[in-house]
C-alpha positions in Angstrom: 76.3 51.0 -43.6 78.1 49.8 -40.5 76.4 52.6 -38.6 72.9 51.6 -39.8 73.6 48.0 -38.8 74.7 49.2 -35.4 71.5 51.1 -34.9 69.4 48.1 -35.9 71.2 45.9 -33.5 70.6 48.3 -30.7 66.8 48.6 -31.6 66.5 44.8 -31.7 68.2 44.6 -28.3 65.7 47.2 -26.8 62.7 45.3 -28.3 64.0 42.0 -26.8 64.3 43.7 -23.4 60.8 45.2 -23.7 59.3 41.8 -24.7 61.2 40.1 -21.9 59.8 42.7 -19.4 56.3 42.2 -20.6 56.6 38.4 -20.3 57.9 38.7 -16.8 55.1 41.2 -15.9 52.4 38.9 -17.3 53.9 36.0 -15.5 53.9 37.9 -12.2 50.3 39.2 -12.8 49.0 35.7 -13.6 50.7 34.3 -10.5 49.2 37.1 -8.4 45.7 36.8 -9.6 45.6 33.0 -9.6 46.7 33.0 -6.0 44.3 35.9 -5.1 41.2 34.5 -6.8 39.1 32.3 -4.5 38.4 28.8 -5.8 34.9 28.1 -7.1 33.7 25.9 -4.2 35.4 28.1 -1.6 33.7 31.1 -3.2 30.2 29.6 -2.8 31.0 28.7 0.8 32.3 32.2 1.4 29.1 33.7 -0.1 27.0 31.4 2.2 29.0 32.5 5.2 28.4 36.2 4.3 24.7 35.6 3.9 24.7 33.9 7.3 26.0 37.2 8.8 23.5 39.3 6.9 26.1 40.7 4.5 23.9 40.5 1.4 25.7 43.0 -0.9 29.1 41.4 -0.1 27.7 37.9 -0.9 26.3 39.2 -4.2 29.7 40.5 -5.2 31.3 37.1 -4.5 28.5 35.3 -6.5 28.9 37.7 -9.4 32.6 37.0 -9.6 31.9 33.3 -9.5 29.2 33.6 -12.3 31.5 35.8 -14.4 34.0 33.0 -14.6 31.6 30.7 -16.5 28.2 32.4 -16.9 26.4 29.8 -19.1 27.4 26.6 -17.3 25.0 24.7 -15.1 26.9 25.9 -12.1 26.7 29.5 -13.3 22.9 29.2 -13.9 22.5 27.7 -10.4 24.4 30.6 -8.9 22.3 33.0 -10.9 19.2 31.4 -9.3 20.7 32.0 -5.9 21.3 35.6 -6.9 17.7 36.0 -8.1 16.4 34.7 -4.8 18.7 37.0 -2.9 17.5 40.0 -4.9 13.9 39.1 -4.4 13.7 37.9 -0.8 16.4 39.9 0.9 17.1 43.0 -1.1 13.7 43.7 -2.6 15.2 44.5 -6.0 12.6 42.8 -8.1 13.9 44.2 -11.4 17.3 42.6 -10.9 15.7 39.4 -9.7 13.6 39.3 -12.9 16.6 40.0 -15.0 18.5 37.0 -13.6 15.5 34.8 -14.0 15.0 35.9 -17.6 18.7 35.1 -18.3 18.3 31.6 -16.8 15.2 30.9 -19.0 16.9 32.2 -22.1 20.1 30.1 -21.7 18.2 27.0 -20.5 14.6 26.9 -21.6 14.1 23.7 -19.7 14.0 25.7 -16.5 11.0 27.8 -17.6 8.5 25.9 -15.5 10.8 25.8 -12.5 11.2 29.6 -12.5 7.7 30.6 -13.6 6.4 31.1 -10.1 9.3 33.4 -9.2 8.8 35.3 -12.4 5.1 35.9 -11.6 6.1 37.0 -8.1 8.5 39.6 -9.5 5.9 40.9 -12.0 3.3 41.1 -9.2 5.6 43.1 -6.9 6.5 45.4 -9.8 2.8 46.2 -10.2 2.4 44.3 -13.4 -0.7 42.4 -12.2 -2.2 41.9 -15.7 1.0 40.2 -16.9 0.8 37.8 -14.0 -2.9 37.0 -14.7 -2.1 36.6 -18.4 0.6 34.0 -17.6 -1.9 32.2 -15.3 -4.5 32.1 -18.1 -2.0 30.7 -20.5 -1.0 28.0 -18.1 -4.7 27.0 -17.8 -5.0 26.9 -21.6 -7.1 30.0 -21.9 -6.5 32.7 -24.5 -6.2 36.1 -22.7 -6.8 38.0 -26.0 -10.3 36.5 -26.7 -13.1 38.8 -25.4 -15.5 36.7 -23.3 -17.6 39.6 -22.0 -21.3 39.4 -23.0 -24.7 40.6 -22.0 -24.8 37.9 -19.3 -21.7 39.3 -17.6 -22.1 40.9 -14.2 -18.4 41.7 -13.4 -15.6 41.9 -15.9 -11.9 42.0 -15.7 -10.4 43.6 -18.8 -11.8 41.7 -21.7 -12.7 38.6 -19.7 -16.0 37.7 -18.0 -15.3 37.3 -14.3 -18.7 36.8 -12.7 -21.8 35.9 -14.8 -25.3 37.2 -14.0 -26.4 33.6 -13.2 -24.0 33.5 -10.3 -25.5 36.7 -8.9 -29.0 35.2 -9.3 -27.9 32.1 -7.4 -26.5 34.2 -4.5 -29.7 36.2 -4.4 -31.7 33.0 -4.2 -29.5 31.7 -1.4 -30.3 34.9 0.5 -34.0 34.5 0.0 -34.3 37.6 -2.1 -36.4 37.9 -5.2 -34.7 37.8 -8.6 -36.9 40.5 -10.0 -36.6 43.9 -8.3 -34.5 42.9 -5.3 -33.7 45.6 -2.7 -31.1 47.9 -4.4 -29.0 48.2 -1.3 -28.9 44.4 -0.9 -28.0 43.9 -4.5 -25.2 46.5 -4.4 -23.8 45.0 -1.2 -23.8 41.5 -2.7 -22.1 42.5 -6.0 -19.4 44.5 -4.1 -18.8 41.5 -1.9 -18.4 39.2 -4.9 -16.0 41.6 -6.5 -13.9 41.8 -3.4 -13.9 38.0 -3.1 -12.8 37.7 -6.7 -9.9 40.1 -6.3 -8.7 38.4 -3.2 -8.8 35.0 -4.8 -6.8 36.2 -7.8 -4.3 37.9 -5.5 -3.9 34.6 -3.6 -3.3 32.8 -6.9 -0.6 35.3 -7.9 1.0 35.0 -4.5 1.2 31.2 -4.9 -0.7 30.4 -1.7 -1.7 27.0 -3.0 2.0 26.0 -3.0 2.7 27.1 0.6 3.5 24.3 3.0 1.0 25.5 5.6 -1.8 25.6 3.0 -0.9 22.1 1.7 -0.9 20.8 5.2 -4.4 22.2 5.9 -5.6 20.7 2.6 -4.1 17.3 3.6 -5.9 17.3 7.0 -9.2 18.3 5.4 -8.9 15.5 2.8 -8.1 13.0 5.5 -11.1 14.0 7.6 -13.3 14.0 4.5 -12.0 10.5 3.5 -12.6 9.3 7.1 -16.2 10.6 7.0 -16.9 9.0 3.7 -15.5 5.7 4.8 -17.7 5.7 7.9 -20.8 6.6 5.9 -20.1 4.1 3.1 -18.6 1.1 5.0 -19.1 1.2 8.7 -22.4 2.9 9.5 -24.4 2.5 6.3 -26.5 -0.5 7.5 -27.2 0.8 11.0 -30.9 1.1 11.5 -33.4 1.2 14.3 -36.5 -1.1 14.1 -39.9 -0.3 15.6 -39.7 -3.0 18.2 -36.4 -1.6 19.6 -37.9 1.9 19.5 -41.0 0.9 21.5 -38.9 -0.9 24.1 -36.7 2.2 24.5 -39.7 4.4 25.0 -41.1 2.2 27.7 -37.8 2.0 29.5 -37.2 5.8 29.3 -40.8 7.0 29.7 -39.7 9.5 32.4 -37.5 11.3 29.9 -40.5 12.1 27.7 -43.3 12.2 30.2 -43.0 13.7 33.7 -45.8 14.7 36.1 -45.8 17.9 38.3 -43.3 17.9 41.0 -42.8 20.1 44.1 -39.4 20.9 45.6 -39.8 21.8 49.3 -38.0 21.8 52.7 -39.5 21.3 56.2 -38.3 23.3 59.2 -39.4 22.5 62.8 -39.5 25.2 65.6 -39.8 24.6 69.3 -42.5 27.3 69.8 -45.2 29.0 67.6 -43.7 32.5 68.2 -40.4 31.6 66.6 -42.2 29.9 63.7 -44.2 33.0 63.0 -41.2 35.3 63.3 -39.6 33.1 60.6 -42.6 33.2 58.2 -42.7 37.0 58.6 -39.2 37.3 57.5 -37.7 38.2 60.9 -34.9 36.2 62.7 -36.5 33.7 65.0 -35.7 33.5 68.7 -34.6 29.9 68.3 -32.9 28.3 65.3 -35.1 25.8 63.4 -34.4 22.1 62.9 -34.4 21.0 59.3 -36.5 17.9 58.9 -36.4 17.7 55.1 -34.0 19.6 52.6 -35.2 20.3 49.1 -37.3 17.2 48.6 -38.4 16.6 45.0 -41.8 15.0 45.4 -45.0 14.2 43.4 -48.2 15.7 44.7 -49.3 12.4 46.0 -46.2 12.0 48.1 -46.4 15.5 49.8 -47.2 15.9 53.5 -50.9 15.9 54.3 -50.9 19.7 54.9 -49.7 20.3 51.3 -51.8 17.8 49.5 -55.0 19.9 49.4 -53.2 22.7 47.4 -54.0 23.2 43.7 -50.4 23.0 42.5 -51.2 23.2 38.8 -53.7 26.0 38.9 -52.4 28.3 41.8 -49.1 27.1 43.3 -48.1 29.0 46.4 -44.7 30.7 46.8 -42.4 31.2 49.8 -43.3 29.7 53.1 -46.4 27.9 54.4 -47.4 27.4 58.0 -46.8 27.2 60.9 -48.6 24.0 61.6 -48.5 22.2 64.9 -47.5 18.5 64.8 -46.4 16.3 67.6 -45.5 19.2 69.8 -43.5 21.1 67.1 -44.4 23.9 64.8 -43.6 23.1 61.2 -43.0 25.5 58.4 -42.8 24.4 54.8 -40.5 26.3 52.3 -41.6 25.9 48.7 -38.5 26.3 46.5 -39.9 25.3 43.0 -43.0 23.8 41.4 -41.9 21.9 38.3 -44.8 21.8 35.8 -45.7 18.5 34.1 -43.9 17.7 30.9 -45.4 15.8 28.0 -43.4 15.4 24.8 -45.8 14.8 21.8 -45.7 11.2 20.7 -44.3 11.8 17.3 -41.5 14.0 18.6 -40.8 11.5 21.4 -40.4 8.7 18.8 -38.1 10.9 16.7 -35.9 11.8 19.7 -35.8 8.2 20.8 -34.9 7.0 17.3 -32.0 9.5 17.1 -30.7 8.4 20.5 -30.9 4.7 19.6 -29.3 5.4 16.3 -26.4 7.2 18.0 -26.0 4.3 20.4 -25.9 1.7 17.7 -23.5 3.7 15.6 -21.2 4.2 18.5 -21.3 0.4 19.1 -20.7 -0.4 15.5 -17.8 2.1 15.3 -16.2 0.5 18.4 -16.6 -3.0 16.8 -15.1 -1.8 13.5 -12.1 -0.2 15.2 -11.5 -3.4 17.3 -11.7 -5.5 14.2 -9.2 -3.4 12.3 -6.9 -3.4 15.3 -6.9 -7.2 15.3 -6.3 -7.4 11.5 -3.4 -5.0 11.6 -2.0 -6.3 15.0 -2.2 -2.8 16.6 -0.9 -2.5 20.1 -0.7 0.5 22.4 2.4 0.1 24.6 1.2 1.2 28.0 4.5 0.4 29.6 6.3 2.8 27.2 3.7 5.5 27.8 4.0 5.0 31.6 7.8 5.3 31.5 7.6 8.4 29.3 4.9 10.4 31.0 4.9 9.1 34.6 8.6 8.4 35.3 8.1 8.7 39.1 5.3 6.2 39.3 6.1 2.7 40.8 4.5 -0.6 40.3 3.4 0.0 36.7 1.7 -3.1 35.4 3.5 -4.6 32.4 1.1 -5.5 29.5 1.1 -9.0 27.9 3.2 -8.9 24.8 0.5 -10.2 22.5 -2.6 -8.9 24.2 -5.4 -8.1 21.7 -6.8 -4.6 21.4 -9.2 -3.7 24.1 -7.5 -6.0 26.7 -5.1 -5.0 29.5 -2.0 -3.6 28.2 -3.7 -2.1 25.1 -6.4 0.4 24.3 
């Protein structure tokens, strides 16, 4: 009995020693790993630093360790979103990116709309185009299961009507082609073009082009220009008109712009002797250089020199040189450069052109007045002194504008 008790005591002593050793080992391990593990915030900063150096895989390992500590917390879901972006944009691993996004949507359904675009992007890059289009249709309130193809469908996509026959007819009419028996080649080319346009539009939708900053900026500029045009048409220029009295006055003052008689462009050269003049008219260098009495004069037939007045300029105008003719001891040669025929704008066309010019002038004046009025209302000032200092720093003696000068006066524009 004493021997058994002795054995039991020894066993108990060994067990106590083993348990003590385990406790010490666990304590040392806990101390080691708690000191080795990177704090949460430091882990995120470390991952960001790794990404900055292009160490994508290493950054993923750090993020995975951080997520594993608390996978379903808001912080863990936020880090998973970072991992999904990393898989998608830097590593091209669309399956893993999709897996992370699906996890986020499963744990927190409230993030479904925020992650939908990236999910569609993953599906599109995995070649699952139909799934992407199906999700887009669901977002638009359409049922992708319903068959909308009918006898009036020209182009179909799956079980959905994509382009109706009526749209093809409308395009044919725009091209000036008959709706019955149009040229087969033209019809095939039109339908192929419409199919390509449709596919490209759908690809742009899947790629999220409408949400890109550059696209949004271009749309904003277009809308601003369109709004400006509509404002001018509806508020500034809508009452601008040209009355008949102003039109008649304009036609009288600018008659030469609509009616112009025949004109002759000529030069007059004087030679000291007949031989030199004839050498010149024959195309040979003269013995003595000529004196230029008139250079490219633009004259009416009535204002021409007497020698040129008897020519039938409208019926048979001469070309080149005329002469020589002796006058006051000199031999004159006339060079005919151009005969400008008479111009007569038809009265109706002249009135139309004059009306357009007057309307443009009046609209320009009205626009200037409207801008000046708006500048006064909103106290707009263009600071010429600031512009001068900024863009012409070396200039001296720059005039200083009056502090309260109205728009259009010195110091403002």
